[in-house]
C-alpha positions in Angstrom: 133.6 127.4 99.7 133.5 123.8 100.6 130.7 122.5 102.5 132.2 121.4 105.8 129.0 119.9 107.0 129.1 117.5 104.4 129.5 113.6 105.0 132.9 112.4 103.5 131.0 109.3 103.0 128.5 110.2 100.2 125.2 111.7 100.6 121.6 110.6 99.8 120.1 111.9 96.6 117.6 114.8 97.3 113.9 114.2 97.2 111.8 115.6 94.5 109.6 118.5 95.3 107.2 117.4 98.1 104.0 118.9 96.3 104.7 116.8 93.2 104.9 113.7 95.1 101.7 111.9 96.6 102.3 109.2 99.3 102.0 105.7 98.7 99.3 104.0 100.5 96.8 101.1 100.4 94.1 103.6 98.7 96.6 105.1 96.7 97.7 101.2 95.1 94.0 100.8 94.7 93.7 103.8 92.7 96.8 102.7 90.3 95.3 99.4 89.6 91.7 101.1 89.0 93.0 103.1 86.3 94.9 100.5 84.8 98.4 101.9 86.1 101.1 99.0 86.7 102.4 99.1 90.2 106.4 99.5 90.5 108.2 97.1 93.0 112.0 96.5 93.7 114.0 95.2 96.8 116.4 97.3 98.5 118.3 96.7 101.4 119.9 99.9 102.7 119.3 103.8 103.0 120.9 104.8 99.9 119.4 102.4 97.3 116.3 102.6 98.8 116.3 106.6 98.2 117.6 106.2 94.7 114.5 103.8 94.0 112.1 106.1 95.8 113.5 109.2 93.4 113.4 106.8 90.4 109.7 106.7 91.1 109.3 102.9 92.2 106.0 102.9 94.2 106.9 99.7 96.5 110.5 98.8 98.0 110.4 95.3 99.4 113.3 94.7 101.9 113.3 91.0 100.8 114.7 88.2 102.5 116.5 87.8 99.0 119.3 89.8 101.3 120.1 86.5 102.3 122.0 85.6 99.0 122.6 89.0 97.5 124.2 90.8 100.8 124.9 87.7 103.2 126.1 85.3 100.3 124.0 82.6 101.7 122.7 79.9 99.3 119.3 80.5 100.0 116.8 82.5 102.1 116.2 80.0 104.7 119.6 81.3 107.1 117.9 84.8 107.0 116.8 85.9 110.7 114.4 88.2 111.9 116.7 90.6 113.4 118.7 90.5 110.3 115.4 91.4 108.4 114.7 94.3 111.4 118.1 95.9 110.6 117.5 96.1 107.0 113.8 97.5 107.4 115.1 100.1 109.8 117.8 101.2 107.3 115.5 101.2 104.4 113.2 103.3 106.3 115.6 105.7 107.4 116.7 106.2 103.5 113.3 107.0 102.7 112.8 109.2 105.5 115.8 111.4 105.0 114.8 112.3 101.4 111.3 113.0 102.4 110.5 109.9 100.3 106.8 108.5 99.6 107.6 104.6 98.9 105.4 102.0 100.3 108.0 99.6 102.3 107.1 95.8 102.6 109.4 93.6 105.0 109.8 89.9 104.6 108.8 87.6 107.2 111.5 85.2 107.3 111.6 81.5 107.5 110.5 80.2 111.1 109.3 83.6 112.0 105.7 83.0 111.4 105.3 79.4 110.6 104.6 78.4 114.4 101.5 80.4 115.2 99.4 83.1 114.4 101.0 84.6 117.8 104.3 84.2 116.7 103.4 85.8 113.5 101.9 88.8 115.1 105.0 89.0 117.3 107.5 89.0 114.1 105.3 91.3 112.2 105.4 93.9 115.0 109.2 93.6 114.9 109.2 94.5 111.5 106.2 97.1 111.5 108.0 99.0 114.3 111.2 99.0 112.4 109.4 101.0 109.5 107.5 98.5 107.0 104.4 99.5 106.1 103.3 96.0 105.2 104.6 92.4 105.9 105.2 89.7 103.1 104.5 85.9 103.9 105.1 83.0 101.6 102.7 79.8 100.9 99.2 79.2 100.8 96.7 77.0 102.6 97.8 77.1 106.3 99.0 80.9 105.9 95.2 81.9 105.0 94.6 81.9 108.9 97.6 83.6 109.5 96.7 86.4 107.2 93.5 87.0 108.6 94.9 87.1 112.0 97.2 89.8 111.1 94.8 91.9 108.9 92.2 91.6 111.9 95.1 93.3 113.9 95.5 96.2 111.6 98.7 94.8 109.5 98.5 95.0 105.9 100.0 91.7 104.1 101.3 90.6 100.7 101.1 87.1 100.2 103.8 84.9 97.8 102.3 82.0 95.8 104.2 80.2 93.2 107.9 79.5 93.7 108.4 80.3 97.2 112.0 80.5 98.0 111.8 79.3 101.5 110.5 76.1 100.4 112.3 75.7 97.6 113.6 72.4 99.0 110.2 71.0 99.0 109.2 72.3 95.8 112.2 70.3 94.4 114.5 73.4 93.2 113.7 76.9 91.4 111.0 75.6 89.0 107.7 77.0 87.4 104.8 76.4 89.6 101.0 75.9 88.7 101.1 73.9 85.6 98.5 71.1 85.0 96.2 70.1 88.2 98.7 72.8 90.5 97.0 75.4 88.8 93.8 74.5 90.6 95.1 74.6 93.8 97.5 77.8 93.3 93.9 79.5 92.2 92.1 78.1 95.3 94.8 79.5 97.5 95.1 82.8 95.9 91.2 83.5 96.5 91.5 82.3 99.8 94.5 84.6 100.5 92.1 87.6 98.9 89.3 86.6 101.2 91.5 86.5 104.0 92.4 90.2 103.4 95.6 90.0 101.8 96.0 93.2 99.5 98.9 92.2 97.4 100.3 89.0 96.2 103.8 88.2 94.6 103.5 85.6 91.9 106.7 84.0 91.2 107.3 81.8 88.5 103.8 81.4 87.3 102.7 80.7 83.9 101.9 83.5 82.1 97.9 82.6 81.6 97.4 81.6 84.7 98.9 84.9 86.4 96.7 86.9 83.9 93.4 84.9 84.9 94.2 85.4 88.4 94.6 89.0 88.4 91.3 89.2 86.9 89.7 87.1 89.2 91.6 89.1 92.5 90.0 92.5 92.2 91.0 93.5 95.9 94.5 91.6 95.8 96.9 93.4 93.6 98.9 90.8 91.7 102.8 91.7 91.4 104.6 89.5 89.0 108.3 87.8 88.7 108.5 85.7 86.2 104.7 85.5 85.7 104.5 87.9 82.5 102.9 91.0 81.8 99.4 90.6 82.7 99.6 91.2 86.3 98.8 94.5 88.2 102.5 95.1 88.9 106.0 93.7 88.7 109.1 93.3 90.8 112.8 92.4 90.3 115.6 91.9 92.6 117.4 94.9 92.4 121.1 93.0 92.1 119.4 91.6 89.2 118.1 94.1 87.3 121.5 96.2 87.9 123.3 93.2 86.5 125.6 92.7 89.6 124.2 89.7 90.8 126.8 86.5 91.5 125.5 84.1 89.2 123.4 83.7 85.9 120.6 85.8 85.6 116.9 84.0 85.7 114.8 84.0 82.4 112.5 86.8 83.9 115.4 89.3 84.3 116.7 92.3 82.3 119.8 94.0 82.9 118.3 97.8 82.9 121.9 99.1 83.5 122.6 98.5 79.7 122.9 101.9 78.0 122.3 103.6 81.3 125.1 106.0 82.9 123.8 105.5 86.7 121.8 103.2 88.9 119.1 105.8 89.0 118.5 106.1 85.1 118.6 102.6 85.1 115.7 102.3 87.8 114.1 105.0 85.9 114.1 103.0 83.0 112.7 100.0 84.8 110.0 102.2 86.0 108.8 103.5 82.5 109.2 99.9 81.0 107.0 98.3 83.4 104.4 101.4 83.3 104.4 101.1 79.3 104.1 97.4 79.3 107.3 96.7 77.4 108.7 94.7 80.6 108.5 91.9 80.6 108.2 90.7 77.5 106.0 87.5 77.5 108.2 86.0 74.6 111.2 86.4 76.4 110.6 86.3 80.4 107.7 84.1 80.8 106.4 80.7 80.6 103.3 79.3 79.2 
């Protein structure tokens, strides 16, 4: 007998048994780091893919402003608005709730939503937190240190982002490795200042592997999440479309197509989690810079 209550448009995957799942929280992420277990992160922008990522065991879901490029077809993340980010954070949060998921949701503060003042950053962060984010992410060092401190003081967990910062890609001269030569000292100083300000995570994007590994040791309370930064970080993140091999352009050096050899998105995401946990991804010889 057919189920007349089933949606004709597909259903979200079932949650794994609640008793077998431990909700992700800041203390839980600290526990993973303390025992040397890598933290896994993927981007997701809607309810279904967020639920699949959660079922695959991904600890952190980043609702990234990369959606401007992979969902909206923009040429950069600069055109993404706060209202768009709110919509996608809400969608992801609904998906996680519907499957009794446990993933930690991070919402990107888009370009122009936090640069004006600390108060503007608080208003923007409040929008994403009320939409269902557990943490907000912002890009850059230096002036952002005061913003991070202001938000953390008010109970908003913050993930920083150093190295290649896509919102300022034009100022950086394009999508290129950051933190080589004399700029390594500045990046290190910015990372330490962000930790002191209360940031509990920092994405290191396209940072040379030796520097990202050293920073991981120097940031005991700020968990480094690498993307093109080698396997010496506390965790890894990839854009979901990249790791599923369905992006609209050429994959960056640091990407591996996990759909190859797997029959489903769930299998591919599960393979990503396993590879990050056991240290086989990223491979420094293939996916990193020195």
